[in-house]
Backbone as CSV, one residue per row, in Angstrom:
resi,resn,N_x,N_y,N_z,CA_x,CA_y,CA_z,C_x,C_y,C_z
1,MET,42.530,5.536,12.808,41.369,5.794,13.635,40.188,6.228,12.769
2,GLY,40.455,6.903,11.683,39.399,7.335,10.792,38.648,6.168,10.174
3,ARG,39.351,5.080,9.943,38.737,3.909,9.344,37.667,3.315,10.263
4,SER,37.962,3.207,11.543,37.008,2.591,12.458,35.734,3.428,12.566
5,GLN,35.861,4.734,12.494,34.688,5.586,12.550,33.846,5.404,11.287
6,GLU,34.501,5.307,10.135,33.773,5.056,8.882,33.050,3.721,8.953
7,THR,33.730,2.721,9.473,33.130,1.397,9.605,31.933,1.446,10.537
8,PHE,32.079,2.160,11.632,30.991,2.289,12.597,29.761,2.924,11.939
9,PHE,29.978,4.035,11.217,28.861,4.714,10.569,28.229,3.831,9.492
10,LYS,29.051,3.074,8.797,28.530,2.165,7.778,27.632,1.117,8.421
11,LYS,28.100,0.558,9.534,27.300,-0.449,10.256,25.993,0.167,10.752
12,GLN,26.048,1.401,11.237,24.850,2.076,11.721,23.842,2.283,10.588
13,ARG,24.358,2.705,9.430,23.477,2.890,8.273,22.818,1.571,7.868
14,GLU,23.594,0.504,7.880,23.047,-0.815,7.530,21.978,-1.244,8.531
15,LYS,22.232,-1.010,9.816,21.243,-1.351,10.845,19.966,-0.549,10.650
16,ASN,20.125,0.753,10.406,18.961,1.614,10.182,18.176,1.174,8.953
17,ARG,18.897,0.816,7.898,18.250,0.367,6.668,17.440,-0.901,6.927
18,GLU,18.035,-1.852,7.643,17.337,-3.096,7.972,16.126,-2.840,8.863
19,ARG,16.272,-1.942,9.829,15.166,-1.623,10.738,14.002,-1.002,9.969
20,LYS,14.320,-0.056,9.086,13.284,0.590,8.289,12.604,-0.419,7.371
21,LYS,13.390,-1.301,6.802,12.846,-2.324,5.911,11.876,-3.232,6.675
22,LYS,12.267,-3.610,7.894,11.424,-4.465,8.725,10.132,-3.742,9.110
23,GLU,10.240,-2.462,9.492,9.060,-1.676,9.862,8.114,-1.527,8.669
24,LYS,8.678,-1.316,7.500,7.869,-1.159,6.302,7.114,-2.455,5.997
25,LEU,7.792,-3.581,6.138,7.131,-4.871,5.915,6.013,-5.103,6.918
26,GLU,6.251,-4.755,8.177,5.223,-4.920,9.208,4.000,-4.058,8.890
27,LYS,4.233,-2.811,8.485,3.121,-1.927,8.133,2.331,-2.507,6.961
28,LYS,3.057,-3.023,5.974,2.413,-3.596,4.798,1.550,-4.797,5.195
29,GLU,2.076,-5.653,6.057,1.322,-6.820,6.509,0.106,-6.403,7.335
30,ASN,0.265,-5.376,8.166,-0.869,-4.880,8.954,-1.965,-4.321,8.064
31,ARG,-1.577,-3.574,7.040,-2.577,-3.032,6.119,-3.292,-4.162,5.385
32,ARG,-2.524,-5.159,4.971,-3.116,-6.289,4.261,-4.069,-7.065,5.164
33,ALA,-3.696,-7.238,6.430,-4.527,-7.988,7.376,-5.806,-7.236,7.716
34,SER,-5.729,-5.914,7.810,-6.902,-5.133,8.188,-7.769,-4.771,6.984
35,SER,-7.287,-5.047,5.792,-8.045,-4.727,4.588,-9.221,-5.680,4.437
36,THR,-10.347,-5.128,3.995,-11.537,-5.952,3.785,-11.648,-6.395,2.338
37,GLY,-10.711,-6.027,1.514,-10.734,-6.441,0.124,-11.518,-5.498,-0.773
38,GLY,-11.726,-4.303,-0.340,-12.439,-3.332,-1.160,-13.938,-3.381,-0.911
39,SER,-14.646,-2.538,-1.602,-16.093,-2.472,-1.403,-16.780,-3.581,-2.186
40,GLU,-17.856,-4.053,-1.639,-18.640,-5.104,-2.278,-19.508,-4.491,-3.374
41,ILE,-19.523,-5.121,-4.538,-20.295,-4.609,-5.664,-21.651,-5.294,-5.676
42,ASP,-22.692,-4.496,-5.725,-24.049,-5.026,-5.811,-24.421,-5.105,-7.292
43,TRP,-24.232,-6.281,-7.877,-24.456,-6.447,-9.307,-25.928,-6.353,-9.676
44,GLU,-26.811,-6.633,-8.731,-28.250,-6.572,-9.019,-28.714,-5.140,-9.283
45,SER,-28.092,-4.180,-8.613,-28.497,-2.791,-8.802,-27.664,-2.078,-9.872
46,ALA,-26.734,-2.802,-10.488,-25.912,-2.193,-11.533,-26.759,-1.941,-12.776
47,PRO,-26.458,-0.889,-13.521,-27.251,-0.604,-14.722,-27.042,-1.686,-15.785
48,GLU,-28.073,-1.902,-16.569,-28.013,-2.908,-17.619,-27.288,-2.338,-18.827
49,ASN,-26.497,-3.180,-19.483,-25.757,-2.753,-20.666,-26.696,-2.783,-21.871
50,LYS,-27.044,-1.622,-22.372,-27.979,-1.515,-23.496,-27.252,-1.514,-24.844
51,THR,-25.939,-1.629,-24.854,-25.181,-1.544,-26.098,-24.958,-2.906,-26.743
52,MET,-25.357,-3.979,-26.062,-25.138,-5.315,-26.607,-26.250,-5.691,-27.579
53,THR,-25.860,-6.394,-28.623,-26.860,-6.878,-29.575,-27.550,-8.095,-28.973
54,GLN,-28.652,-8.504,-29.594,-29.381,-9.670,-29.091,-28.507,-10.919,-29.166
55,LYS,-27.711,-11.029,-30.205,-26.815,-12.187,-30.369,-25.785,-12.219,-29.217
56,GLU,-25.226,-11.055,-28.904,-24.248,-10.978,-27.811,-24.895,-11.307,-26.468
57,MET,-26.116,-10.841,-26.271,-26.819,-11.135,-25.022,-27.105,-12.628,-24.888
58,ASP,-27.495,-13.267,-26.008,-27.735,-14.707,-25.994,-26.446,-15.469,-25.666
59,GLN,-25.339,-15.018,-26.255,-24.043,-15.655,-25.992,-23.655,-15.498,-24.522
60,LYS,-23.901,-14.323,-23.980,-23.594,-14.057,-22.576,-24.427,-14.957,-21.666
61,ALA,-25.713,-15.093,-21.978,-26.586,-15.961,-21.189,-26.132,-17.404,-21.281
62,GLN,-25.711,-17.808,-22.472,-25.226,-19.184,-22.655,-23.949,-19.407,-21.840
63,ASN,-23.061,-18.443,-21.837,-21.824,-18.546,-21.063,-22.128,-18.653,-19.569
64,ARG,-23.069,-17.842,-19.095,-23.454,-17.897,-17.684,-24.003,-19.277,-17.327
65,GLN,-24.842,-19.820,-18.230,-25.438,-21.127,-17.977,-24.348,-22.194,-17.905
66,GLN,-23.344,-22.112,-18.761,-22.269,-23.092,-18.781,-21.414,-22.994,-17.526
67,THR,-21.187,-21.784,-17.028,-20.351,-21.627,-15.835,-21.086,-22.055,-14.581
68,LYS,-22.408,-22.001,-14.575,-23.186,-22.453,-13.421,-23.136,-23.973,-13.271
69,ASP,-23.050,-24.670,-14.397,-23.037,-26.144,-14.374,-21.761,-26.720,-13.903
């Protein structure tokens, strides 16, 4: 008789584990669905990087021009 009770409790634990796992997945999906993807960055108002050399700035401008094309 002790065996059947152990089996019963084992099955209950497995059911609880599966239920919790399912609830956790649902919460995760809900958070992902309601997420806006973070705050939008306004690059126009961002401070200018004054540490770049003129050569680096020219390279950066050239890279931007190439990616626009």
